[in-house]
ZABA-800401 format. One line per field, with one value per residue (C-alpha): residue number from 1; x, y, z; residue in three letters. Coordinates in Angstrom, 2 decimals, decimal comma. Each point is the difference from the previous one (the first is absolute). Example, Ala and Ser with C-alpha at 12.3 -4.5 7.8 and 13.67 -1.06 7.14 Angstrom:
BEGIN
pos 1	2
xx 12,30	1,37
yy -4,50	3,44
zz 7,80	-0,66
code ALA	SER
This chain:
BEGIN
pos 1	2	3	4	5	6	7	8	9	10	11	12	13	14	15	16	17	18	19	20	21	22	23	24	25	26	27	28	29	30	31	32	33	34	35	36	37	38	39	40	41	42	43	44	45	46	47	48	49	50	51	52	53	54	55	56	57	58	59	60	61	62	63	64	65	66	67	68	69	70	71	72	73	74	75	76	77	78	79	80	81	82	83	84	85	86	87	88	89	90	91	92	93	94	95	96	97	98	99	100	101	102	103	104	105	106	107	108	109	110	111	112	113	114	115	116	117	118	119	120	121	122	123	124	125	126	127	128	129	130	131	132	133	134	135	136	137	138	139	140	141	142	143	144	145	146	147	148	149	150	151	152	153	154	155	156	157	158	159	160	161	162	163	164	165	166	167	168	169	170	171	172	173	174	175	176	177	178	179	180	181	182	183	184	185	186	187	188	189	190	191	192	193	194	195	196	197	198	199	200	201	202	203	204	205	206	207	208	209	210	211	212	213	214	215	216	217	218	219	220	221	222	223	224	225	226	227	228	229	230	231	232	233	234	235	236	237	238	239	240	241	242	243	244	245	246	247	248	249	250	251	252	253	254	255	256	257	258	259	260	261	262	263	264	265	266	267	268	269	270	271	272	273	274	275	276	277	278	279	280	281	282	283	284	285	286	287	288	289	290	291	292	293	294	295	296	297	298	299	300	301	302	303	304	305	306	307	308	309	310	311	312	313	314	315	316	317	318	319	320	321	322	323	324	325	326	327	328	329	330	331	332	333	334	335	336	337	338	339	340	341	342	343	344	345
xx -0,05	2,89	1,44	-3,29	-0,07	3,55	-0,98	-3,13	1,99	2,61	-2,94	-1,52	3,27	0,51	-3,47	0,78	3,27	-1,39	-3,15	1,29	3,40	-1,40	-1,67	2,78	2,52	-2,33	0,97	3,76	-0,39	-2,74	2,19	2,15	-2,68	-2,89	1,12	-3,23	-2,71	-2,38	2,52	0,54	-3,76	-0,08	2,72	-1,86	-3,24	1,57	0,61	-2,63	-2,88	2,29	3,05	-1,52	-1,75	3,14	1,50	-2,82	2,21	2,87	-2,41	-1,44	3,43	1,17	-3,21	0,35	3,68	-1,17	-2,56	1,95	3,57	-0,37	3,65	1,26	-2,23	1,27	3,61	-0,03	-2,16	2,09	3,35	-1,02	-1,85	2,18	-0,43	-3,65	-0,55	1,84	-2,29	-3,14	1,10	0,78	-3,42	-1,66	2,06	-0,92	-3,67	0,39	1,81	-2,81	-2,87	1,26	1,13	-3,57	-1,65	2,63	-0,21	3,16	2,70	2,70	-1,58	-1,00	3,55	1,09	-2,60	1,07	3,57	-1,10	-2,01	2,85	2,63	-1,95	-0,82	3,66	1,11	-2,74	1,24	3,54	-1,10	-2,17	2,89	2,38	-2,57	0,11	3,80	0,03	-2,18	2,06	3,38	-1,09	-0,35	1,89	-2,63	1,08	-1,20	-2,92	-1,37	0,41	2,49	0,77	1,56	1,22	-0,64	3,59	3,40	3,02	-2,04	1,91	-1,40	0,65	-1,66	-1,63	-1,00	-2,00	-3,31	2,03	3,16	1,47	-2,27	-3,31	0,72	0,59	-3,36	-1,54	1,48	-1,45	-3,35	0,03	0,95	-2,55	-2,89	0,88	-0,20	-3,22	-1,55	1,08	-1,56	-3,21	-0,10	0,65	-2,81	-2,47	1,01	0,57	1,91	3,25	-0,64	-0,24	3,02	2,11	-1,06	1,00	3,33	0,71	-0,72	2,17	2,86	-0,57	0,37	3,73	0,44	-2,60	1,46	3,49	-1,12	-1,95	2,98	2,29	-2,61	-0,28	3,76	0,29	-2,80	1,87	3,24	-1,52	-2,36	1,11	-2,75	-2,69	0,66	-0,95	-3,72	0,90	2,29	-2,55	-3,07	0,58	-3,34	1,90	1,78	-3,20	0,46	3,12	-1,61	-2,91	2,12	2,30	-2,81	-2,01	2,90	0,23	-3,65	0,30	2,89	-1,91	-3,48	0,79	1,68	-2,89	-2,54	-1,55	-0,53	-2,35	2,33	2,98	-1,78	-1,07	3,57	1,19	-2,63	1,33	3,49	-0,67	-2,10	2,94	2,52	-2,07	-1,13	3,49	1,09	-2,62	0,76	3,69	-0,70	-2,71	-0,55	1,89	-2,07	2,65	3,68	2,43	3,66	0,61	-2,12	-0,96	-2,15	-1,95	-3,80	-1,80	-3,59	0,47	1,03	-2,14	-3,38	-3,21	-1,73	-1,41	-3,66	0,36	1,62	-2,66	-2,92	1,71	0,35	-3,83	-0,44	2,91	-1,44	-3,19	1,94	2,28	-3,00	-1,56	3,35	0,53	-3,56	0,52	3,14	-1,42	-2,88	2,02	2,48	-2,79	-1,67	3,37	1,14	1,08	1,95	-0,18	-1,46	0,47	-2,89	-0,48	-0,41	0,89	3,60
yy -0,01	2,39	-0,64	1,03	3,21	0,61	-0,01	1,93	2,91	-0,36	0,19	3,07	1,76	-0,75	1,19	3,30	0,54	-0,85	2,21	2,82	-0,08	1,33	3,00	0,40	0,61	1,73	2,69	-0,61	0,78	2,67	2,99	-1,58	-1,06	2,55	3,22	2,09	0,35	-1,91	-2,98	-0,03	-0,17	-2,93	-1,87	0,69	-1,04	-3,23	-1,05	2,17	-2,47	-2,88	1,36	0,08	-3,32	-1,66	0,75	-2,15	-2,95	1,47	0,37	-3,34	-1,61	1,61	-1,21	-3,55	-0,01	1,11	-2,70	-2,89	0,72	2,20	-0,45	1,05	3,09	1,02	-0,48	1,53	3,05	0,72	-0,42	1,86	2,81	2,75	-0,95	-0,69	3,54	1,35	-2,10	1,27	3,56	-0,65	-1,63	3,01	2,52	-1,87	0,26	3,63	0,75	-1,68	1,55	3,58	0,57	-0,69	2,34	2,90	1,81	2,17	-1,23	0,57	-2,25	-2,56	-0,28	-0,30	-2,77	-1,76	-0,11	-1,37	-2,73	-0,99	0,13	-2,06	-2,64	-0,37	-0,30	-2,57	-2,24	0,13	-0,64	-2,97	-1,45	0,57	-1,63	-3,19	0,13	0,02	-3,08	-1,87	1,17	-0,75	2,26	-0,07	-2,07	-1,13	-2,83	2,17	0,01	3,87	2,28	3,49	1,66	3,51	1,61	-0,63	-0,89	-0,64	-1,30	-3,28	-3,45	-0,80	-1,48	3,32	1,50	3,14	0,07	1,32	-1,63	-0,76	-2,96	1,56	3,19	-2,10	-1,84	3,47	1,05	-2,86	0,50	3,70	-0,99	-2,92	2,02	3,02	-2,24	-1,65	3,44	1,23	-2,99	0,63	3,67	-0,90	-2,56	2,54	3,00	0,78	2,30	1,64	-0,84	-3,76	0,13	1,77	-2,50	-3,00	1,77	0,17	-3,70	-0,80	2,02	-1,85	-3,39	-0,52	1,31	-2,22	-3,05	0,84	0,60	-3,20	-2,06	1,74	-0,22	-3,77	-0,43	2,41	-1,88	-3,35	1,73	1,14	-3,04	-3,11	-1,97	1,78	-2,68	-2,87	-0,11	0,37	-2,95	-2,11	0,81	0,28	1,79	3,06	0,08	1,49	3,21	1,22	-1,02	2,13	2,93	0,03	-1,07	3,07	2,35	-1,41	0,62	3,52	0,79	-1,51	1,46	3,60	1,27	-1,53	2,02	-3,07	1,86	-2,62	-2,91	1,99	0,88	-3,50	-1,14	2,56	-1,33	-3,49	1,04	1,56	-3,07	-2,16	2,02	0,06	-3,64	-0,90	1,75	-1,75	-3,41	0,53	1,02	-2,61	-1,03	2,91	3,19	2,33	-1,29	1,12	0,82	-2,87	-2,82	-1,55	2,90	0,14	0,26	-2,78	-0,90	-2,62	2,38	3,01	-1,36	0,40	-3,13	-2,59	0,60	3,75	-0,66	-2,42	2,34	2,96	-1,59	-0,21	3,71	1,09	-1,95	2,04	3,24	-1,02	-0,72	3,47	1,81	-1,84	0,74	3,65	0,23	-1,75	2,35	3,28	-0,97	-0,89	3,28	1,75	-1,81	1,93	3,16	2,91	3,32	3,38	0,73	-3,54	-0,03	3,27	0,31
zz -0,01	0,82	-3,48	-1,72	2,00	-1,05	-3,57	0,56	1,50	-2,85	-2,55	1,68	0,13	-3,69	-0,85	1,72	-1,74	-3,40	0,41	2,06	-1,79	-3,28	1,57	2,41	-2,71	-2,36	2,45	-0,50	-3,67	0,50	-0,46	-2,72	-2,40	0,63	-1,58	0,45	2,66	-2,21	-0,35	3,81	0,61	-2,46	1,98	3,18	-1,61	-1,03	3,59	1,69	0,53	1,16	1,85	3,54	-0,67	-0,92	3,43	1,60	-0,83	2,04	3,07	-0,68	-0,19	3,30	1,62	-1,27	1,22	3,47	0,04	-1,29	1,29	2,93	1,25	-3,46	0,03	3,39	-0,81	-3,43	0,84	3,07	-1,73	-3,14	1,78	-1,42	-3,66	0,58	1,29	-3,12	-2,21	1,95	-0,54	-3,71	-0,44	1,66	-2,12	-3,19	0,85	0,83	-3,26	-2,11	1,83	0,80	-3,66	-1,06	2,35	0,05	-3,36	0,45	-2,52	2,46	2,65	-2,67	-1,14	3,74	0,69	-3,36	1,34	3,32	-1,71	-2,30	2,63	2,53	-2,59	-0,99	3,59	0,81	-2,82	1,45	3,59	-0,91	-1,94	2,91	2,27	-2,24	0,06	3,76	0,15	-2,43	1,52	3,55	3,05	3,37	1,98	3,30	2,40	1,04	-3,51	-0,35	-1,77	-0,71	-3,07	-0,53	-3,35	-0,94	1,44	-2,20	-3,04	0,45	0,87	3,60	3,15	0,71	-3,30	-0,77	-2,02	-2,86	-1,21	-3,37	-0,44	1,07	-1,92	-3,09	0,51	0,64	-3,41	-1,87	1,69	-1,29	-3,47	-0,13	1,28	-2,18	-3,04	1,40	0,54	-3,43	-1,74	1,85	-0,97	-3,53	0,01	1,62	-2,27	-3,60	-2,44	1,19	3,69	-0,71	-2,31	2,54	2,69	-2,14	-0,59	3,70	0,36	-2,92	1,60	3,37	-1,72	-0,29	3,60	1,33	-1,80	1,28	3,60	-0,11	-0,89	2,53	2,80	-0,46	0,22	2,94	1,79	-0,53	1,25	3,27	0,57	-1,83	1,77	-2,05	-2,60	2,17	-0,89	-3,72	0,32	1,88	-2,07	-3,76	-0,45	1,21	-3,27	-1,56	1,94	-1,80	-3,30	0,87	1,01	-3,04	-2,33	1,15	-0,54	-3,46	-0,78	1,33	-2,24	-3,04	0,63	1,16	-3,16	-2,04	1,87	1,72	3,28	1,60	-0,77	1,34	3,13	0,60	-0,43	2,50	2,41	-0,49	0,51	3,37	0,93	-0,93	2,00	3,20	-0,15	-0,66	3,12	2,04	-1,55	0,93	3,64	0,83	2,76	1,41	0,22	1,51	-0,29	2,82	-0,56	2,38	-1,51	3,34	0,74	-3,24	0,22	-1,94	-0,78	3,01	2,69	-0,92	-1,05	1,80	1,59	-2,57	1,12	-0,71	-3,34	-1,10	1,17	-1,53	-3,41	-0,19	0,69	-2,13	-2,92	0,14	0,24	-3,00	-2,17	0,83	-0,51	-3,45	-1,06	0,86	-1,99	-3,06	0,17	0,34	-2,81	-2,30	0,64	-0,60	-3,13	-3,09	-0,64	2,47	-1,29	1,80	2,19	1,33	3,69	1,67	-1,40
code UNK	UNK	UNK	UNK	UNK	UNK	UNK	UNK	UNK	UNK	UNK	UNK	UNK	UNK	UNK	UNK	UNK	UNK	UNK	UNK	UNK	UNK	UNK	UNK	UNK	UNK	UNK	UNK	UNK	UNK	UNK	UNK	UNK	UNK	UNK	UNK	UNK	UNK	UNK	UNK	UNK	UNK	UNK	UNK	UNK	UNK	UNK	UNK	UNK	UNK	UNK	UNK	UNK	UNK	UNK	UNK	UNK	UNK	UNK	UNK	UNK	UNK	UNK	UNK	UNK	UNK	UNK	UNK	UNK	UNK	UNK	UNK	UNK	UNK	UNK	UNK	UNK	UNK	UNK	UNK	UNK	UNK	UNK	UNK	UNK	UNK	UNK	UNK	UNK	UNK	UNK	UNK	UNK	UNK	UNK	UNK	UNK	UNK	UNK	UNK	UNK	UNK	UNK	UNK	UNK	UNK	UNK	UNK	UNK	UNK	UNK	UNK	UNK	UNK	UNK	UNK	UNK	UNK	UNK	UNK	UNK	UNK	UNK	UNK	UNK	UNK	UNK	UNK	UNK	UNK	UNK	UNK	UNK	UNK	UNK	UNK	UNK	UNK	UNK	UNK	UNK	UNK	UNK	UNK	UNK	UNK	UNK	UNK	UNK	UNK	UNK	UNK	UNK	UNK	UNK	UNK	UNK	UNK	UNK	UNK	UNK	UNK	UNK	UNK	UNK	UNK	UNK	UNK	UNK	UNK	UNK	UNK	UNK	UNK	UNK	UNK	UNK	UNK	UNK	UNK	UNK	UNK	UNK	UNK	UNK	UNK	UNK	UNK	UNK	UNK	UNK	UNK	UNK	UNK	UNK	UNK	UNK	UNK	UNK	UNK	UNK	UNK	UNK	UNK	UNK	UNK	UNK	UNK	UNK	UNK	UNK	UNK	UNK	UNK	UNK	UNK	UNK	UNK	UNK	UNK	UNK	UNK	UNK	UNK	UNK	UNK	UNK	UNK	UNK	UNK	UNK	UNK	UNK	UNK	UNK	UNK	UNK	UNK	UNK	UNK	UNK	UNK	UNK	UNK	UNK	UNK	UNK	UNK	UNK	UNK	UNK	UNK	UNK	UNK	UNK	UNK	UNK	UNK	UNK	UNK	UNK	UNK	UNK	UNK	UNK	UNK	UNK	UNK	UNK	UNK	UNK	UNK	UNK	UNK	UNK	UNK	UNK	UNK	UNK	UNK	UNK	UNK	UNK	UNK	UNK	UNK	UNK	UNK	UNK	UNK	UNK	UNK	UNK	UNK	UNK	UNK	UNK	UNK	UNK	UNK	UNK	UNK	UNK	UNK	UNK	UNK	UNK	UNK	UNK	UNK	UNK	UNK	UNK	UNK	UNK	UNK	UNK	UNK	UNK	UNK	UNK	UNK	UNK	UNK	UNK	UNK	UNK	UNK	UNK	UNK	UNK	UNK	UNK	UNK	UNK	UNK	UNK	UNK	UNK	UNK	UNK	UNK	UNK	UNK	UNK
């Protein structure tokens, strides 16, 4: 039962990154591809009806984590309280940037809130990537099951690392490039004419950097944690994951220049899914690795009681059906190209 909940949490986090990732980094390219106020309104209109709804998956994933693995929730949220506060402020600033530029009709203030929206979107992508890098690299858990990390120390791997070091910064970089391409492909899908063409151009420029960082990150991950290959060696089905990752990159490179925005966007979604599921597959059954492996948190020493997990699965299933139905409805209502004047943007 604990294994099932491990994969449920992994799937919910993946759903959040795929869905909120495109509107997150529509903000990253916002100032670069939207040259006029009309184009900026179209970019905001492309994410307007869904950006806050997508964040429901983040809240749901955190709630599920708290229910299924309470010890993991307690340890990670106390140890990562500093970056979590930074992420909270960035989410607030991003929402302020979107809403205030809509209601304040002074060009100076609109440009200011545009910059707030774009900068907070970029930093969120970096911090989310750095968070994943910390989980893969391992944290300084002790015998009590808790840890503390400063924002940075020497940027070197050690028994007491900071949240930011060369590895986590690299993962933050690949997160930014990946989500920037993802957001650009979504904007290209939802808009037309010059705006769509410029968005496809951004995604095309990101591709070689994304490919290079993907290869480097895989080598670096094996360098710092050779044991991540254990599950791949024991279960050959794991070989499908790198095929999915690099196959998706190939489809993105082929489809984007041909103007096949939907295919390129779907390939980007599968790439992100492959990378995240690949990380979960490598770590299983560990949910939070420690720098000293004997203190690592696993599904066995952090899961809730078996009765709670079974009862919770019933109620979670009802909620999951409702959430999926809502998202199918909203995305069907919102299909097609965005025109200026849709919503209040």
